[in-house]
N, C-alpha and C positions, 0 to 999 in steps of 0.2 A: 249506670252500670254497663260496661262494655260486654258484649256477647260475642263469642267466637265459636263458630261451627267448623269442625274439621272432619272432612270426608264422611259427613253424616249420611247414613243409608238406612232405609227401612224397606224390608221385603216381607210381604205377607204370603203365607202359604196358600196354595190353590184350594178352592172349595172342593174341587174334584181331585181327590188325593191320588186316584189311579192314573188319570190322563192329563190333568190340568197342569199348566205351568205356574210357577210362582209369579206374584205380582210385585214389581219393583215400584213402590210408591214414591220413594225419594232416592236419588242416586248421587252419591259423592258430592254432597252439598258443602261448599266451602265459602265462608263469608265472615267478615268482621263487622259487627254492628257497633258504631261509636256510641259512647256514653251520651245519654240525654237526647237521642235522635228518635224521630218517628219514621219507621220503615214500613213500606207497603209490600206485602207478599201478594203478587198479582198473577192471575192465570185462569184458564177455563176450569170448569168443574172436572175433578179427577186429576189435576196436575200435581198434587202433592203438597199444596200450600198449607192446608189444615193439618195434615200429618206432620209437617215440619213444626208447626206451632205446638202440637200436642207432645212432640218429643222434647221441645224446649221446656214445656211446662212440667214434664215428668209423667204425663198421663199415658204416654206410650214409650216403650224402651227401644232405642235404636238397634238395628241389626248389627251395625258397626259404626265406627266414628265416635267422636268425642264432642261434648258440649262444655264450654267454659263460661262462667260468669266472672268477669274480671280475670284474675289469675287462678281462680278455683275451678277445678274439674267437678261439675255437678252431674255428670252422666248417670251415675248410680244413685244420686241423692233423691229421696222421696219428694213428691210434689209439695207437701206442706213445709218442707225445710228449704225450699229454693227461694222463698221470698218473692213469689209471683202473684199478680192479680190477673184473673182470667174472666173475660166477659164472653158469654156464648151468644149465638144467634137468637135463641129463643128466650133470653133474659134469665130463665130459671129462678124466678123469684118465688118465695114461699107465700102461697095465697092466703094462708090464715094469719100471717104476720102483718103488722103495719110497716110502713116505709122505714120508720125508725128502727123497728126490730130487725128488718131485713138488713139494714146497713150495719147494725151492731153485731149481727150474728157471727162474723169472722172474729170479732174481738172476744166473744164469749168463749171461744175455743183456745184462747191463748193460755199458756201454762208457764210455770216457773218464773223466771225474772221478767218475762214479757207480760205476765198477768196484770190486768188493769182493774181498778175499782169501778163501781157503777158510775160514779161521777165522772171519772176519767173517760169511760166509754161513751157516755152521753156527750161530753164535750167534744170528743173526737168525731162522733157521728154528726153532730150539728156543724162542725167545721167543714167536714167533707160534703155534707148536703148543701152548704152555702157555696162551696166551690162549683158544684154542678147545678146550682140555682133551683133546688127543690126544698129549701128549708121550710117553706110554708105548707108542705105536703106530708110532713112527718107522721101525722096521725091517720092517714088514709091507708086503705088496703090496696094491693095491686089492681084489683078489679075496678077500682074507682079512678084509675089513672089512664091517660092516653098512652099510645104506643111509645111516643117520644119520651114521656115522663117515666114510663117503666124502664126504658133504656138508660135513662139518667140514674135511676135507682141502682140498676145493675152495675153501672160504672162506679157509682159511689161505694157500693159494697166491695168492689175490687180494689178501690183506692184507700179505703178506711184503715187498712193495716199497714199503710205506707210501704207498698211493695217496691222491690228493686227493679222489677220488670213488669210492664203491663202488656197483656196479650189479649187482642180483640179478634174474635173469630166471626167474620161476616156480621158485624154488629148492627148494620143498617138495613139488612135485606128484608126485614119484616115491616119497614116503614114506607109510607107513600113518598112520592118524589119530593114534595115540599119539606116534609119532615126529615128526609135523608139529607137534604142540603143543609138544613138548620143544625141537625145533630152532628154532621161531620165537621162543621165549623166549631161546634162546641167541643168536640173531641180534640181538635187542634188547639183550641184555647186552653183547655184543661192540661193538655200535654205540655204546652209551653209554660204554663203557670207552675206545674209540679216539677218539670225537668226529668220526668221518669222516662227511661228508655222504653219505647213502645213499638210493638209489632202489630200491624193491622192487616188482617187477611181479608181479601175481597176479590171477586171476579169482575168488579166494575172498575174499568181503567180510569174513568172520570173521577171517581172517589179517590183512588190511589194517587193519581197525579196531582190532585188539588191540595192535598194536605200532607203528603209525605216529603221528608227530607231526601229520601232515597227510595227507589223501587227495585224490587227483584222480580223479574218476569220468569215464570216457570212454564214448562210444557212436559207432560208425561214424566214427572219426577226429576227433570233435569233443568238446572238454571240456564236460561238463555242469555240473560243480560242483567247487569247490575249497574245502577248509576242514578244521578239526579234525574227527576222526571223529564225535564225539558231536554237534557242531553240525550236520554234514551229515545225520546220522540224525534229529535233532530238527527240522530245518528244510530238508527237501528242496526243491530249486528246481523240480522238475518230477516228473511221474508216473514216469518211467523211474528216476530216482534213488530215489524212495520205494519202488518195487518191487524195485530191485536190492539195497538194504540192508535187512537184518533177517532173523533166523531165530527163529521161523517168519516167512514173508513177510507183508507188509502185506495186510490185507483190503480189497478194492476193490468199490465199489458204484456203481450208477447212482443219482443223486440230483437234487434240485431245490431251489432256494432260492425261497421265496415269503414276502414280507413279513419279510425278515431272519430267517427260520426255515428250518432244513434239514430236508428230507423225504427219507427213504429208503423208496421205495415209498409206502405210505400212512401210514407212521410219521413223526410229527414228533419228531425226535430231539434237537435243541438249537437255541439261538439262534446266529446268525452275523451279528453287528452289522457294518454297513458293506458288506455284499454285496448287489448288485442282484439282482433276480429273474432267474434263468437256470437252465438245465440244467447239472449239474456231474458230474464223477467224484469220488467220495469215497474217501479212503484212511483206514483206521483201523488203527493198530498193534495187535497182539495183546494188549498190556498196557493198551490204552485202554478196556477194557470193565469196567463195575462191575455185577455182578448186583444187580438191584433190582426189587421188585414194581411199583414206580412208574416204571420205566424206559420210555423212549419207543420203543426198538428191540426188537421181538418176533421171536425166532428159534425154529426147531424144532431140538431137540437130536438129533444123530445118534449121538454117542458121548462118553463122558467118560474122559479118559486121565489117570491119576494118575501124577505124575512126582516124587513125594517132596515137595519144598518147594512146588511149584506143581501146579496142575491145568489141563490143557488141555481146554477144552470145544469139541467139534467140532459145529457146527450149520449150518443152511442158512437162506437168506432169498431170496425171489423176486427181489430187486433185486441180489443178489450177483453179481459178475462172476467170482468164484472158484468152483470146484466146491463148496468148503466154506468155512466161516468158522472160524478158530481164535482163540479168546480164552484168554489166560493169566490165571488168577486164583489167589489165595492158597488153599492147601489147607485153611486154618483155616475157610473158609466152609462146608465140608461140603456140597457140592452133591450131592443125592440122585441116584443112578444110575437111579432109576425115573422121574425127571422127563422129560417129552417136549417141553417148551417152556421158554423162559426169556426174561426181559426184562432189558434192559441200559440203564443210564445210561452216557453216554460222557464220557471225560476230554477236555475241549476241546483241550488241548495235544498230544493224540495223534490228533487228527482233522485231516485235510488236504483242502482242496478244490482241484480242478484244472479248468481250462478244458477242456471236452469236445473242442474242435477242436484246439488247439495243445498241450494237456496241461501248460501252465505253471501254477504255483501261484497260487491266488487267496487273498490274505491276509484274515483277519477278526479282529475284536477278541476277545481272550481275556481273560475276567475273572479 
């Protein structure tokens, strides 16, 4: 099911009716979500991603704008008539019911031509449980399940009525790190198996980038960038997107362009063809550093962290806006732990320039 959001806006009234200003949770959101894709809505807490999800689900009404499922305008349609499956952060399972009863519950509420017999409901429940690999747990209560198993029950309950759209609101935030990894892989497998258009809300960029066909990065209710995860990582539209994506985070410096050459502090680090003389903010991905005695960027080493396949060199520079600089290099380089300084060449495709005032990306020619 294709989803189209047109100028979608949600404004909440101020809690202080006398003096407070209205809160714009989502502002003029425009996007077309292709049929059968998994889309990650990504951003920090309070950016409007969950509000967007709730408007799509019908739990919240937009202040303005329209929502289309396919060619149908569903903006005024009630939640139960939209054909959506919704999975919350806290699972929201009924504790007195078994897994089987929890999964079957949405089917018990079907009426008219959609109403199912008990045998049909049982068959559908077991088929869905098998899809999420919990068919052996059907007679247990939620209290007898692990967090990951409870999350699978919640997903099965959302899928059992064969929704046109699956909406996941921070579904992994209550799980430990290992379970998060396993469960996000399961979500991707299930989404591919069913072909259901899925929206996945998270503040964890690693989760969003690892399983999404496309990500939407939001900040304070405004969409910052939309694209394939790797494309957004490689070509951030602005400094916020560049800083939000990436582990370790991008290294940020004060810089200056003079004569189409980039200076960080007093170091002339690379050519930036096509850029006029100006002060800039420079972002360098951790993997964008190449240790070289002839490198233009000179840093003072604070620590060297061996991570097996890679080495993380922790260093400092007077022009760095981060407390430390983290550069990831191949462990085969054998960087001596006794070194106190290091020079780097920079990979041009891992270096980004941003306007100091508006923080928008400044393109330059990469050879």
